[in-house]
N, C-alpha and C positions, 0 to 999 in steps of 0.2 A: 305864755299867754299871747305875747306879742306875735310870736311865730304862727300861732293858731289863727289870730285875727288876719294876719297877712295871707295865710293859706286860704281863709274864707273869702278874703277880698279878691284874690287871684281867681278862685273858683267862680265868684260872682261875675267878674269881668269876662271869664271864658263863657259863662252862661249867656251874658249879654251879647257877646260876639256871636255865639251860636244862634241866639234869637234874631240877631240882626241878619244873619245869613238866611235864616228861615224866612224872614219877611222879604229880604231883598232878592233872594234867588228864586222866590216863587215866580215862575214864569206866568205872567198874566195871559200869555198866549195859550197856556194850558186851559184857562177858562174859555178862551176862544174855541179851543178844540171841543170843549164840553158844550158849547152853545152853537157853534157854526159848522157848516159843512161846505167844502168847496168842491164843486162838481166839474166833471169833464164836459166837453162840448157834446151836445146832442143834435143829430141831424133833423129829427122830427120835433117840431116846436111843441107838439101836444104830448110828447113822451114824458111821462112822470113816473119815476121809479126810484126805489131805494138803491143807492149805488155807493160804492167805496169812494170816500172822499179824502180821507187822511190816513197816513200810515205813521204810527208812533212807535219808535224803537227805543227802548230803554237799555242803556249800556252801563256796564260797571264803571266805577271811577277810573280803573286802570285801563279801560278801553280794550281789554283782552278778550272779552266775550260778550255776546249778545244775550241778555237775560230773558227778554220777553218782547214779542211784537204784538201790537194791538191795532185793530183797524176801527176807526170811527166812521160810522155811516150816517148819512142823511138823505133827504130826498133831492134828487137831481132834477132840475127843471131848466129847460132851454127855451128862450123866447127869441125867435129870429136866429141870428148867428152869434149871439152873445152868451157866454157861459155865465150862469148865475148860481145862487145857492139859497136854500131856505134853512131855517133853524128850528131847534127843538121847542123853544118858547114861542109865545104869540108874537107875530110879526111887529105889532105896533110898539112893543116895549124894547125892541132891539137897539135902536139908535141911542136911547138913553143909557142902556146897559153898557154898550161899547164905550160910550163917553165916560161912564163911571169907571170902567176898567182902565181906560187910559189915564184918568186922573189918579187912580189907585197906584198905578205903576210909578207915576212921577213922585207921589208921596213916599212910596216905599224906597225909591232911590235916595230921596232926601234923608230918610231915616238911616240909611246905610252910612252916608257920609257923616252924619251927626254922631253915630255910635263908634266912629273911629276905624271903620273897615278901610284898609288901604292896600297898596301894592297890587300884586297880581289878582287878588280877590276882587278889589274894586274895579280893576280893568275889565275882568270877565263879566262882572255885574253890569257895568256901563254898556258893554258890547251887547249883552243880551237885551237890556231894556231899550237901547236905541233901535234894535231890530224889531221888537214887538210894537214899539210906538209907531213906527212907520207902517207896519202891517195893519194895526188897528185903525189908523187914520184912513188907509186905503179901503178897508172893509166898511167903515162908517160911510164913506162916500158912496160906495155901491148900494148900501142899504137905503140911501136917500133917493135912489132912482125910482122910476115908475114901475119897475119890475117887482117891487115889493109892496105894492099898494093893496094886495089881497093876500089873505092867508090860505095856506094849502093844507089839506089833510095828509098825513103820512103814517107810516108804520111805526107807532110808538114802541111797540114791543121790541122790534129789531134794533131801533136806535138805542133804547134803554139798555139792551144787552151789550151793545157796543160801548156804552159809557161804563158799564160794569167792568168790561174787559180792559178798558183803558185804566180804570181805577186800580185794578189788580196789577197792571203793569207798573204803575207808579209806586204802588206799595211794595213791589218786589225788589226795588233797587234804590239805593242811595247813590245815584249816579247822574248820568246825563240823558236828556231826552232829545233825540234827533227827530225832527218833524219834516215831512215832505208833503207838499200839496200837489194833487194831480189837477192840471188845468188844460183843457183842450188836447188831451192825449199826451201832453208832455209832463215832465216831472221837474218842478222847481224846488230847489233846496231853500227853505226859509230860515235856515240857521239852527244852531244848537243852543239849547237853553238849559241852564242848570236847574235841577229839580231836587229838592231836599224834603218836601212834604207832599202828601197825597191829599191835601185839602186846600181849598180856596176859601180862606176865612171870610166870613161875612156875606158871601154870595150863595152858599149852600148848594153848589153844584156837585161837590164831592164830599164824601164822608171823611172826617179826620180819623186816621188810623195810626197805630204804632208802626214805626218804620223799622225795617231790618237794618242792622248796623253794618258798617263797613267790614267789621270783623267777620260777619257772616259770609260775605263774598270772598274774603281772603281764605276762609275755611273751604269754601266751594272750590276755589282755584287750587288750593293745596290738595284737596281730594282728587281732582282731575289730574294733577301732576304726578300722583303716586298710585293711581288705579287705572286699570284697563277700562276703556270706555264701553267696550262691547259686553264684557262679562261682569264688570264690577269688581273683579278680583284685584289684589295687589299686582302692580306691574313689576318689571325687572328692577327698577330703581328701589322701590320699597322692599322687594324681596331680598335684594342684596344687603340693605341696611339691617333687616331683621336677622338675616343669616350671620352677618358679621357680629351682631350683638350676641347671638346664640353661641357662636364659636368662642367669643370672649368669656362668656359665662362658663362654657365647657372647660376652658383652660383653668378657670378658678375652682370649679367644683369637681372636675374629673368626670362629669356625666357626658355620655356620648351624644352626638348630634348627627342626624342622617338627612341627606338630601336625595329626594327622588326626582328623577327627570322622566317625564312621560310624553310620548309622541304618539299621535293617532295613526293607525294603519289605514291606508287607502283614503285619507281625507282629500287629497288632491282630486281624486276621481269624483268625489261628491261635488266639489266645486265645478268640475268640468261638465258633469252630467246634469246636475240639478240646479246649478247657478250659485253665484256668490251669496245671494240673499239666503238661500237654504243653508249654505255653508256656515254663514254667521249664526243662524239659529241653532245649527248643530253644535257649534262651539259653545254657545251660551248654555245649551242643555247639558253638554259634557261638563262644563264648569260646575253647574248645579249638582250634578251627580257626584263629582269628585269631592265637593264639600260634604255631601251626605255620607260619603264613605270614609271620611277622615275624622280624627278626634277634634274636640273643641280647641285645644291649644295649638293644633297644627296650622301652618300657614299654607294655603293653596294660592298659587300665583299663575298668571299667564305671562310667559316670557315673550310671546310673539307667535304669529301663525297658528299652528296646531300643536305648539309645544307648551306644556304645563310643568310647573315645578312645585314640589311639596316639601316643606321644612318640618322635620320631626324633632321635637325635644321631649324631655322627660321620658327617655327610653329606659327600658329595663335591660334584659339580655340583648345581645347584639343581633339576634335573629328577629326581634320585634319589627324592625324596619322592613325586612323581607315579608313578614306576615302582613303588614299594612299594605305593602305594594301588591301582594297577591290579592288582597281584598279589593284593591282598586281595579285590578284586571277583571276579577269576577264580577264586580259591580258594573263594569262596562260590557259584560257579555250579553246581557239582555238588550234587544233592539230599543232604540229611541222612538217614541211616538211623536212624529213631527206633523201635527195637524192631520192625523189619520194616516200618515205615510210612515211605514216602518223602515227605519234606517239603522243598520248595524255598523258599529264602529269599534274595531279592535284597538288594542293599546300595547305599546312596547314600553317597558319601564326599566330604567337603570337606577341602581341603588348605590350610594356611596356613604360610608359611615366615617365620621371623624371623631376622634377622642383627644383628650388632653395630651397624650403622648405623641400624637401624630404631628402636631404643630403645622397643620395645613390651614391655608387661608380660604376665603370664599371661592376665588377663581380656581384653586386647585381642586376643591371639593366638587365644584360644578363640572370641571373637566373630567374628573373621575366618573361622575354620574353620567356624563355624556358618552364616555367610552363604554360604560356598562349598557347604556341604552342602545348604542350602536350594535353591540353584540347581541342584544335581545332582538333587534330588528332583523338580524341575519337569519333568525328562525323563520319558518314559513309563515306562521301566523303571529309573530311577535311573542311576547311573554315577558319574563323577568330575568334579569341578570344582576348579580351583586359584584361590584368592582373588586378586582384583585390585581396585584401589581403585574402579574403575567400578562394582563390585558394590554399593557403598553406595547409590548413586543408584537402581540397579535394585531393590534391596531395599525402599527407600522406596516406589517405584512399585508393587511387588508387594503390599506391605502395604495400600496404598490400594485395589488391585484386589480383594484379599480382602474388605475391609470393604464395598466397593460391591457386590460380587457376592452376598454374603450378603443384603444389602438387596434386590438385584434379584430373587433367588429368592423372597423373602418378599413382594415387592410386584409380582410379575408383569411385570417389565421384560424378560423373555426372550421370544424368538420362535423359531418353527421354520420352516426352509426345507426344501424337499423336492427330491430329485434323482431323475429317472425311472430305473428299471431295465428295460432293454429285452430282449425275446427276440430274439437276433441273427438267427435264421433268418426269422422272420415280420415283424419290425419292430414288433411289438405291445408296448405298455408293460404289463408284467406286475406291476410293483410300484414303490414309491418308498422312498427312504431318508430318514429324518428327521435333519436336521442343525441343531443349535442355534446361534442367534445372540443376541447381547446388544446391546440398544439402550441403550448407556451414556450417561447424560445428559452433554451437553457434548462427546461424542466421536463420536456416531453409532453405526452398526452395527459391532460387533466380531465378527471371525471366531473360530472355536473356538481356533485356535492362540494367540490373544491372552489367553485366560482359562482354558481347560480345564486346562493344566498347573498353574495356581494352584489350581483346584478339586480336582485330584487330590492335590496335596501337602498340602492343608489339610483334606481330608475333606468339603468342600462338594460333591464330585462325587456323593455318595450322594443328598442331597435334590435336587440338580440332575437326576440321572438319573431319579428318581421323577417329577419334574415333566414331563420330556420324554416318558416313557412314557405318562403320563396324557393329556397334550395330543395326542400322536400318535395314540393309539387313538380318541379322540373325533373327531379329524379324519378318520380312516379310516372311521368309521361314517357320517359325513356324506357322504363321497365314494361309499361303497357305495350310499347312497340316491340320489345325484345321477347317478352313472355306473355303473349295474349292468353287470357283465360276467361272462363264463363262460370261464375261472375268475375269481372276483372278485379285485380288486386286493389286493396284499399290502403290508404296511408293515414295513420293516426299521428296527430301533432298536438302537443300540449299547449294550452293557453294559460299563462299565469294570471293571477288575480288582477295584476296591474294592467295587463293587456286586455283582459275582458272588460275592464272598466273604462277603456279608452273610447271616446265618443266616435272616433273614425274607424273602429274595428271592422264593421260591416263593409265599409268602402274599401278598406285595405284587403280584406279577404276576396272581395269581388275582383279587385285589380289583379291579385295573384292568380286567381282562377283564369282570368282572361289571358294573362301573359303566358301561363303554362299550357293552356289548352286542355287541362284535365277536366274530366267529367265531375261536376260538383258532388255527385253521389258517391264518388270514390274517396272523398276527403272526410275524415272523421276528426272533429275538434274536441279534445278532451279538456274539461274544466273541473278543477277541484271543487269538492262539495262546499267548502267554507266560502269560496268566492261567490257562489251562486246565492248565498244567503245574506250577503251584506245589504242588499236593497232589493227585495223581492219584486217590487213593481218595475224597477229599472231592469232587473234580470229578465223578466218576462218579455219586455220590449226588445232587449238585445237578442235574446234567443230567437224570437220571432223574426227579427231582421236577418239573422244568420240562416234560419230555416228557409226563408224566402229565396235564398241563393241556391238551395238544393243540397247543402252539405248535411252530414250526419253529426249529431251531438251526443257526447258521452259524459257521464259523471264519473270523474276519476276518484279513486280512493273511497268508494262508496262505503258507508258504514262508520267512517271515522269522524264525521261531523254531525250535522243536525239530523240527517236521515228522516226528514219529515215526509209523511205520506201526502200531505197537502201540496208540497212543492212538486212531488212527482206527478201529481195530478195536473198542476198548473203549468209546469214547464214542458215545452215541446222537445223532449229528449228521446233518444233512440237506444241508448246502451248504458248499462251499469257496469263499472269495473270494480270487482271485488278486491278489496285491499289485500296485499300480500300477507299482512299479519294474520288474517283469518285463515288463509291457506296454510301458513306455517304451523298454526296451532292444531291442525289435523282434527282428530276426533273431538277435541275439547270445544272447538268452534263449529263443529259440523251442523248443529241445529241452526246456528245463525246463518251459515252459508246456504243451508237449505231454504230458510225463510226468505233470503234475498233472491234466490233463484225462482221460488214460487211467486214472490211478489212481482218480479220482472216479467215472468210468464203471464201473470194475470193482467198486466198493463201492456202487454205486447212489446216488451223491451228485450233486447239481447243482453246476455251476460258474458263477461270476460273475466277470467280469474288470473290474477297477477302472481308472479313469483313461484311458479310450479317448478320444483327442483328434483322430485323423485317420482317413481312410478306409482307408489302408494297414493300420493296426492292426486296424481292423474286419475287413477281408478276411482277414488272417492268422488272427485268432481264429476266424472262421467256418470257415475251412478246417481248423483244428485240432479243431473239434468243440465249442468252448466254447458253452454254451447261452445265457447271459445276459451283459449288460454295462452299464456306466454310465460317463458321462464327459461332458466338454464338447462332444464331437461330437454328442451327442443334446440335451443341455440342461445349463446350469449349475443349481445349486440355486435353486429358485424359491420366492417367497413363496406362502402358501396360495392367495390369489386367482389368481395367475398359474399355479399348478399346476392349479387347477380348469379354466382355459382350455386348458391344454395337454392335459388328459385329454379335453376335448371336441373337440379339433381333429382334422383328418384325419391320416393317416399322412404321414410326411415321408420323401422318397426317400433322404435322407442316412442314415437309420436302417438301411437295408438295402443300399443300392446298387442297389435294384431300382425303377426309376421307375414300373413298372406298378402298384405298391402305393400309389396316390395317392387311393384312395377308401375309404370306410368309417371307422368310429369307432375310436378307440383304446380297447382294453379287453381 
């Protein structure tokens, strides 16, 4: 019983102490804010307007964040060269009210000392009260001047709204109120005043409201510490904590845990072309879609940049994680609607599964998922990869390729081979396609499939592509001089999705054309279908810029992507390249090839069939009306010197199936 009474006594003293602080720390200056407005200097003495007069900033107790800013407004009036102010209530009552405020402050300070508040608390209270006493005395003196002998009308609605805004600011924080007064264009700091209530008792200027507690702001700070500000998703710190807990449970229960690491394909180009603001909106939209595509117990987090992570628990068979990852990829397949603008964002996902027998920690699981994701990005359009231990060796090899390839680009270790593009009806060689090869020291000549995926995933594809374009156009200029023809030979060069999305692509192509002296109409830029569809509005703009240079544009691997009739109508393209898979399937895909040829003919576009390897395929394509073709039937990709000999040689009967065309030069 005695302990209980002691407990109540302690609680009562704590309540009294709190009440004392409520009374003592009420800044009477807040009442002044609610009644007075300090105006800046006005050049025109007759200028009467509603103006910003005070800025109130409420800060949390920890001073770590600004919670709310509120502007108090009043009517600014200038008479002569002296800045003055008017107030919300009738002018006649102000001197008495300010005097009452001053006396109230003195009494409140006396109450504080009587109730036993001491130490730092008392010092801070004294400091605050000394500050406002001085200010109130100054303002009272101003009110007694001749400038306030008449009342002025003012915009009550606007001022009332400002008071509500200030009240909301006070109610939103159990913290400190910093007040600045603007006077004659300068800003004077009037001091910091502790605020613990949003009411000025007995004066009726502000409503008494329940205050949010300090714990509320601690929760707010905690949320910000563990969540991504842009997307609202858990950040790396919180994700790590949850993953470690999940792994600990997995070791106890034996249930597997999976970590998915997802990276957006081509996101850098969105930032470069559309701006960082649009990039942020895309990230937020991607985050929302990822949450939609996952299960309720899963954790979706943003680790930074365009990298997201998903923690999967309560898994059944080991392939569940891959199924969920595939669902994420499919969920991102449809374009995002960004305020009427269609933006397509692909995704590469790496999957790593941990179980009780693996004894892996979070960092190991994350590294495994990262390796799997890297492998997925090596594919042309990303996709899904599940981590396997063989990936470690592959990753080491790829890192070596990346370093050596960068050196090769800088030191001219790359070479171009060229494959003829033949007019199927006449058998004439009308163009060549430039194909890059890498003469890697110690390994000999590497084909594109051995290093292009690494270049695409690391960004090296952009300088590599520029090197190819420059070398190919210079070679074309040489062949035009050595093997003139009518029409002249064309050079086809592939543009990767990363190159196509570079903001300076048009300028780079223009510079290459000028340096080489090649007729722009002899350069064909081939762009894969999927790259064209990432952002159709930006694609149209880029294609028009390239067309303005006079170059020809081709859709590579047509039929393997979206194949939208709408984009064929919108995009200023000149040629469709039929994917080699359709040619290889022969009669099975004949109706599809025929449809592509007829579609191109109706739109006035050329058609080129890829991968022609035998005479039956050649005959079929000629009968369907396909204009051009390339493949091993005519020639494999040739070194520059061999291609020069090919261009100088007579027609080859295999090129047309017509032996009578055995004379004359190719051109």
